[in-house]
C-alpha positions in Angstrom: -19.2 -8.6 12.2 -20.7 -10.7 9.5 -24.4 -10.3 9.2 -27.2 -9.2 6.6 -27.0 -5.7 7.8 -23.2 -5.7 7.4 -23.6 -7.2 3.9 -25.9 -4.6 2.9 -23.6 -1.8 4.1 -20.8 -3.2 2.2 -22.8 -3.5 -1.0 -23.8 0.2 -0.4 -20.4 1.4 0.2 -19.0 -0.6 -2.8 -21.7 0.8 -5.2 -20.9 4.3 -3.5 -17.0 3.8 -4.3 -17.6 2.8 -8.1 -20.4 5.3 -8.9 -18.3 8.3 -8.5 -16.9 8.8 -4.8 -13.7 6.9 -5.4 -12.8 8.9 -8.3 -13.8 12.2 -6.8 -11.8 11.5 -3.6 -8.5 10.5 -5.3 -8.5 12.8 -8.2 -10.1 16.1 -7.1 -6.4 17.2 -6.0 -2.9 16.6 -7.7 -1.6 15.7 -4.2 -2.3 12.1 -3.3 -3.8 11.2 0.1 -1.7 8.0 0.3 1.6 6.8 -0.6 3.3 3.6 -1.1 6.1 2.6 1.3 9.0 0.4 -0.1 10.1 -2.8 1.3 13.2 -1.9 3.2 15.5 -4.6 2.3 15.0 -3.9 -1.5 16.1 -0.3 -1.3 19.3 -0.2 -3.4 22.5 -0.7 -1.5 24.5 2.4 -1.3 21.5 4.5 -1.4 20.5 7.0 1.3 17.4 5.7 2.9 15.2 8.6 3.9 13.7 8.2 7.4 10.0 8.2 6.1 10.8 5.5 3.6 11.5 2.8 6.5 8.5 1.3 7.9 10.5 -0.1 10.8 11.4 3.3 11.9 7.7 4.5 12.4 7.2 1.3 14.5 10.4 1.7 16.6 9.6 5.6 17.2 5.9 5.3 18.2 4.8 5.1 21.7 1.2 3.8 21.1 0.3 1.5 18.4 -2.6 -0.9 17.3 -3.7 -3.5 14.8 -7.1 -3.9 13.4 -8.8 -5.7 10.6 -8.4 -4.6 7.0 -11.6 -2.8 6.1 -11.2 -3.4 2.4 -10.6 -7.3 2.7 -13.4 -7.5 5.3 -15.8 -5.6 2.7 -14.8 -7.8 0.1 -15.4 -11.0 2.4 -19.0 -9.7 3.0 -19.4 -9.3 -0.8 -18.1 -13.1 -1.2 -15.2 -12.1 -3.3 -12.2 -11.7 -0.8 -8.8 -12.8 -2.1 -8.1 -14.5 1.4 -5.0 -12.3 2.2 -4.4 -11.8 5.9 -6.9 -9.3 7.3 -5.5 -8.5 10.9 -2.5 -6.5 9.4 -3.9 -2.8 9.5 -1.4 -0.9 11.6 -2.6 2.4 13.4 -0.4 4.8 15.2 -0.7 7.5 17.9 -4.1 9.2 19.0 -5.6 7.5 16.0 -4.8 4.2 17.6 -5.9 5.2 21.1 -9.3 6.3 19.6 -9.9 2.9 18.0 -8.8 0.8 20.8 -10.9 2.7 23.4 -13.9 1.9 21.1 -13.1 -1.6 20.6 -12.2 -1.4 16.9 -8.5 -2.4 17.4 -6.2 -4.1 19.8 -3.2 -2.4 21.3 0.0 -3.7 19.9 3.6 -4.0 20.8 6.5 -3.3 18.5 6.8 -7.1 18.1 3.3 -7.5 17.1 3.6 -4.8 14.4 7.0 -6.3 13.1 5.3 -9.6 12.8 2.3 -8.1 10.9 4.9 -6.5 8.8 6.7 -9.8 7.8 3.4 -11.6 7.2 2.2 -8.8 5.0 5.3 -8.9 3.0 5.2 -12.7 2.6 1.7 -12.6 1.5 2.7 -10.2 -1.2 0.9 -7.0 0.2 1.7 -3.5 -0.5 2.7 -1.0 2.5 0.6 2.0 2.2 0.4 5.2 4.6 -0.5 8.9 4.8 1.3 10.8 2.1 3.4 12.6 4.9 7.0 12.4 6.3 6.2 12.4 10.0 3.6 11.2 12.8 1.8 8.8 10.1 -1.6 7.7 11.5 -1.7 4.4 9.7 0.2 1.6 7.5 -2.4 -0.5 5.6 -1.2 -3.8 3.9 -3.0 -3.7 0.6 -3.9 -6.0 -2.3 -5.0 -4.8 -5.6 -8.2 -6.7 -5.7 -9.8 -5.4 -2.4 -8.0 -2.4 -1.4 -9.8 1.1 -1.8 -6.4 2.9 -2.4 -4.8 0.4 -4.9 -8.3 -0.1 -6.4 -8.1 3.4 -7.9 -5.5 1.6 -10.3 -6.9 -1.8 -10.7 -10.6 -0.9 -10.6 -11.0 2.6 -11.6 -8.0 3.0 -14.0 -6.4 6.1 -12.3 -2.6 5.7 -12.3 -1.6 8.5 -10.3 -4.2 8.4 -7.5 -1.5 7.0 -4.9 2.0 8.4 -4.6 4.6 5.9 -5.6 7.9 5.4 -3.8 11.0 7.2 -5.1 11.8 3.7 -6.8 11.0 2.1 -10.0 11.5 -1.8 -10.7 13.9 -2.9 -13.4 14.6 -6.2 -15.0 18.0 -7.6 -15.8 17.1 -9.6 -18.9 20.2 -11.9 -18.7 19.2 -13.0 -15.2 15.4 -13.4 -15.8 14.5 -17.1 -16.1 10.8 -16.4 -17.0 9.5 -17.9 -13.8 6.7 -15.2 -13.7 6.8 -14.8 -9.9 6.8 -11.0 -10.3 3.7 -11.2 -12.6 1.7 -13.2 -9.9 3.0 -10.9 -7.0 2.5 -7.6 -8.6 -0.8 -6.0 -7.1 -1.4 -3.6 -9.7 -0.5 -5.7 -12.9 2.5 -3.6 -13.9 4.5 -6.5 -15.0 4.1 -8.8 -18.3 6.0 -11.4 -20.0 7.6 -11.0 -23.5 9.4 -13.8 -25.0 9.8 -15.3 -21.4 11.2 -12.0 -20.1 9.5 -9.9 -17.5 8.7 -6.4 -18.8 8.0 -3.5 -16.4 5.3 -0.9 -17.3 7.1 2.1 -15.9 4.0 4.3 -16.1 2.1 1.8 -13.7 4.9 0.6 -11.3 4.5 2.0 -7.8 7.8 1.0 -6.5 6.7 -1.1 -3.7 9.6 -3.8 -4.1 7.4 -7.0 -3.9 8.6 -8.2 -7.3 12.3 -7.7 -6.1 11.9 -9.5 -2.8 9.9 -12.5 -4.6 12.4 -12.8 -7.7 14.3 -16.2 -7.4 16.9 -15.3 -9.9 17.6 -11.8 -8.5 16.8 -10.4 -12.0 14.8 -7.7 -10.4 16.1 -4.5 -8.8 14.8 -1.1 -7.6 16.4 2.0 -9.3 15.6 5.6 -8.4 13.0 7.2 -10.5 13.4 10.6 -12.0 10.0 12.1 -11.5 9.5 11.5 -7.8 7.7 14.0 -5.6 8.5 14.2 -1.7 5.5 13.7 0.6 4.2 16.5 2.7 6.0 17.3 5.8 2.9 16.5 8.0 -0.8 15.9 8.0 -1.7 19.6 8.3 0.5 20.4 5.1 -1.1 17.6 3.3 -4.6 18.7 4.1 -3.8 22.3 3.2 -2.4 21.3 -0.1 -5.3 19.1 -1.0 -7.9 21.6 -0.1 -6.1 24.3 -2.0 -6.1 22.2 -5.1 -9.7 21.2 -4.7 
């Protein structure tokens, strides 16, 4: 909905996020609540793809799915600062999806609907985000760095480790880079800059989403395995227990 009441709620929530709730929620434990999922096609050839790295596998293996509006971009829209990226691309799974559909907050979706939303998100340069677990995920958000609460911890709050990166890191082949700056424009967290017309990756900031690789016309970008990667929790219970213990 878009009305004065919703605009006021959006304003209050935005203030709450910036005045401490965002930082407290995402940094009060070492274990991240959410993780980035890579674009499957950009995982290095010959690498073993782990089951929980494949967005399509969660879609293929789910019996009940739904699609709903992106809460974060709707909030930004209510505050007159939306980036204009697609909104109906938030993907929900299992009991969580049934709960939202029954109450009118989401629409039941087929596998084709979900895969279409996935392609639309990747084409729009959005980052796949999910629960930081290996099995029975509840959601896949498709996030931008300007509106998203998850990625906003990096872009707005300056907290680099509040979301779990993929096990990949972007790397540039300087001989192939033509200086087009596509990667700079598509990177949702400003992890890429240009030096002497060559793209340079900030490894401490890169989340390994694969967008720069998929949007590079000269194929100068590739995803390589990072050394300091931590596996997601096995399931939502293990994740919750870890976070509560650390807090």
